[in-house]
C-alpha positions as CSV (number, residue, x, y, z in Angstrom):
1,M,108.1,95.4,-205.0
2,M,105.0,95.7,-202.5
3,S,102.0,93.3,-203.1
4,A,99.1,94.5,-204.1
5,G,97.2,93.6,-201.0
6,A,99.7,95.4,-198.9
7,R,99.0,98.5,-200.2
8,D,95.3,98.1,-199.6
9,R,96.2,97.8,-195.6
10,P,95.4,101.1,-194.1
11,T,98.9,101.9,-192.2
12,P,98.6,101.6,-188.5
13,V,98.3,104.6,-186.3
14,P,101.7,104.5,-183.1
15,A,99.8,104.0,-179.6
16,G,101.1,107.2,-178.9
17,Q,99.5,109.1,-181.5
18,S,96.0,107.7,-181.1
19,R,95.8,108.4,-177.5
20,A,97.2,111.7,-177.7
21,M,94.3,112.4,-181.0
22,A,91.4,110.5,-178.4
23,G,92.6,113.3,-175.3
24,R,92.4,116.1,-177.2
25,G,88.6,115.0,-178.2
26,R,87.8,114.8,-174.5
27,T,89.2,118.0,-174.0
28,L,87.3,119.5,-176.7
29,L,84.0,117.8,-175.3
30,G,85.2,118.2,-171.5
31,V,84.9,122.5,-172.7
32,L,81.4,122.1,-174.6
33,R,79.9,120.4,-171.6
34,T,81.3,123.1,-169.0
35,A,79.8,125.7,-171.3
36,V,76.7,124.1,-171.5
37,N,76.4,123.3,-167.7
38,G,78.3,125.6,-165.6
39,G,80.7,123.4,-164.7
40,A,83.7,124.3,-162.9
41,A,83.7,127.8,-164.8
42,S,80.9,128.7,-163.8
43,R,82.1,128.0,-159.8
44,C,85.5,129.8,-160.1
45,L,83.5,132.6,-161.3
46,G,81.4,132.8,-158.0
47,I,77.9,132.0,-160.4
48,P,75.0,129.6,-159.0
49,H,75.1,126.4,-160.5
50,S,71.5,126.2,-161.9
51,P,69.3,123.2,-162.8
52,P,70.1,122.0,-166.4
53,V,68.0,123.7,-169.4
54,Q,65.0,121.8,-170.3
55,P,66.3,120.4,-174.8
56,A,63.8,123.5,-176.7
57,R,64.1,123.4,-180.2
58,P,67.1,125.4,-181.3
59,F,67.4,128.5,-182.4
60,L,71.1,130.1,-183.0
61,I,71.7,130.0,-186.2
62,P,75.4,128.9,-186.6
63,A,76.8,131.2,-188.5
64,G,79.8,131.4,-191.1
65,T,77.7,133.1,-194.0
66,G,76.4,135.8,-192.0
67,P,75.2,137.2,-188.3
68,S,72.9,135.1,-186.2
69,R,70.1,136.5,-183.7
70,H,68.7,135.2,-180.3
71,W,65.6,136.9,-179.4
72,E,63.5,136.1,-176.4
73,R,60.2,137.8,-174.7
74,R,59.6,137.4,-171.3
75,V,56.8,139.0,-169.0
76,L,58.7,139.7,-165.4
77,G,56.7,140.6,-162.5
78,Y,59.2,143.9,-161.8
79,S,59.1,146.6,-162.9
80,V,60.8,148.7,-166.1
81,E,62.4,151.1,-163.8
82,Q,64.2,148.0,-161.5
83,M,65.2,146.0,-165.1
84,Y,66.4,148.9,-166.5
85,E,68.4,150.2,-163.6
86,L,69.6,146.5,-163.2
87,V,70.7,146.0,-167.3
88,A,72.4,150.0,-167.4
89,N,74.6,149.0,-164.1
90,V,77.8,147.5,-166.4
91,G,79.7,147.4,-163.8
92,E,78.9,144.8,-162.0
93,Y,77.6,142.4,-164.8
94,R,81.1,140.7,-163.2
95,L,78.9,139.6,-159.7
96,F,76.2,137.5,-161.7
97,V,76.4,137.9,-165.4
98,P,77.6,133.6,-166.8
99,W,81.3,133.5,-167.5
100,C,81.7,137.3,-167.1
101,S,85.4,137.4,-164.9
102,R,85.3,141.4,-165.2
103,S,83.7,144.3,-166.1
104,A,84.3,148.4,-165.8
105,V,82.8,151.3,-167.2
106,L,85.8,153.3,-168.4
107,S,83.9,156.2,-169.3
108,R,80.8,158.1,-169.5
109,R,79.2,160.5,-172.0
110,G,75.6,161.7,-171.7
111,Q,73.3,158.4,-172.2
112,V,76.5,156.7,-174.2
113,L,79.3,154.4,-172.0
114,R,82.2,152.9,-172.8
115,A,82.9,149.5,-170.5
116,E,85.1,146.7,-171.0
117,L,84.4,143.0,-170.5
118,E,86.1,140.1,-170.1
119,V,83.9,137.4,-171.1
120,G,84.7,133.2,-171.6
121,F,85.4,130.0,-170.9
122,P,89.1,128.8,-171.1
123,P,90.3,128.1,-173.9
124,F,87.0,130.6,-175.3
125,L,88.5,134.1,-173.3
126,E,87.1,137.2,-175.1
127,C,88.2,140.9,-173.3
128,Y,86.4,143.8,-175.8
129,V,85.0,147.1,-175.2
130,S,81.5,147.9,-175.5
131,E,79.7,151.2,-176.4
132,V,76.4,150.9,-174.3
133,F,73.9,153.8,-175.5
134,L,71.3,154.4,-172.5
135,G,67.8,155.2,-174.5
136,S,64.6,156.0,-172.7
137,Q,62.6,152.0,-173.2
138,R,66.2,150.3,-174.5
139,I,69.4,149.6,-173.9
140,Q,71.7,148.7,-177.1
141,A,75.0,147.3,-176.4
142,V,77.7,147.5,-179.0
143,S,80.9,145.7,-179.2
144,R,84.4,146.8,-180.8
145,D,87.7,145.5,-180.9
146,C,86.5,141.8,-180.6
147,R,88.8,139.0,-181.7
148,L,86.3,136.0,-181.9
149,F,83.5,138.3,-182.9
150,R,83.5,140.1,-186.8
151,H,79.8,141.6,-184.9
152,L,78.4,141.3,-181.3
153,E,75.6,143.7,-180.5
154,T,72.8,143.4,-177.8
155,L,69.2,145.5,-177.2
156,W,66.9,145.4,-174.7
157,R,63.9,146.7,-175.0
158,F,61.3,147.1,-172.0
159,G,57.5,148.2,-171.7
160,P,54.2,147.9,-169.9
161,G,53.7,144.5,-168.3
162,L,49.8,143.7,-167.5
163,P,47.5,145.8,-167.4
164,G,47.3,147.9,-164.7
165,R,50.3,146.1,-163.3
166,P,53.1,148.8,-163.2
167,D,55.2,146.2,-161.2
168,T,55.4,143.8,-163.9
169,C,57.1,144.6,-167.4
170,S,57.4,143.1,-170.6
171,L,61.2,142.1,-171.5
172,D,62.5,141.9,-175.1
173,F,65.9,140.4,-175.2
174,S,67.8,140.4,-178.5
175,V,71.9,139.5,-179.6
176,S,73.2,139.6,-182.9
177,F,76.9,138.2,-183.3
178,E,78.8,136.2,-185.9
179,F,82.3,134.8,-185.2
180,R,85.4,135.3,-187.1
181,S,86.5,131.6,-187.9
182,A,84.1,129.1,-189.4
183,L,86.1,126.8,-185.5
184,H,84.0,128.5,-183.9
185,S,80.6,129.1,-186.3
186,R,80.2,125.5,-185.8
187,L,80.7,125.4,-182.6
188,A,78.5,127.4,-182.1
189,G,75.0,125.3,-182.8
190,L,76.6,123.0,-180.1
191,F,76.7,125.3,-177.1
192,L,75.3,128.8,-177.5
193,D,71.9,127.8,-177.6
194,E,71.8,127.2,-173.8
195,V,74.6,129.5,-173.0
196,A,71.8,132.7,-174.2
197,K,69.1,131.7,-172.2
198,R,71.7,131.5,-169.1
199,M,72.3,134.7,-169.9
200,V,68.4,135.9,-169.7
201,S,68.3,133.5,-166.3
202,A,70.9,135.4,-164.6
203,F,69.5,139.0,-165.2
204,E,65.8,137.7,-163.7
205,G,67.6,136.0,-160.9
206,R,69.9,139.3,-160.0
207,A,66.3,141.6,-160.2
208,Q,65.3,138.4,-157.1
209,A,68.5,138.9,-155.2
210,L,68.1,142.8,-155.4
211,F,64.2,143.7,-155.3
212,G,62.9,140.4,-153.9
213,A,60.2,137.7,-155.1
214,Q,58.7,138.6,-158.4
215,A,55.0,140.5,-157.9
216,A,52.8,137.2,-159.5
217,V,52.2,137.0,-163.2
218,L,50.2,135.4,-165.5
219,P,52.7,132.3,-166.9
220,C,53.6,133.6,-170.6
221,P,55.0,131.4,-172.9
222,R,58.5,132.6,-174.2
223,E,58.7,133.6,-177.2
224,R,61.8,133.5,-178.9
225,A,62.8,133.2,-182.6
226,A,66.4,133.2,-185.2
227,R,67.2,134.4,-187.9
228,R,69.8,135.3,-190.3
229,A,70.3,139.3,-190.8
């Protein structure tokens, strides 16, 4: 018969099982660090490694109970036409968008594109089809057939920049998404904040590569907000 003291003692975890659990923890931590810092995944895709982004107040609300939304505004030293052309050229996203390994336009009918993209970093890889609607001063992409996301939509708005300065523009970017998995929803709060900021910065960097240095603009604080739809 087992004594009360023996029953109260915790069952020891075998050394092999303990090492395996620790290894899985280090693997997950490494994936999250890769997502935030650009690491090996970015280098494999040929994306320049940019300096770490300064910590900021989180503005992405982890999904799980509904869609989350990220919104950002910038004033850039490029014209509306230049930035519109850049965002509308979905087929070239693979050349500069972080963690985008493939992008191809499948069809075009009028001002509506169907494009296939593969984005992510191991083990989170997603291949999906987006319908891209090209408006006069806005571009909206609604994604279909997503395995990771229940809902994924991005919206770009282009407007005048500084008064009397046609070589500048205002750029509003928003993304609305909802994960299918509760696990991914919890992980979202750990790294998607930095991923979203890198996405917008990638388009700004691509503009510089294509059109040269920006025209001088007055310092303008970036506006960010997040809310459940």
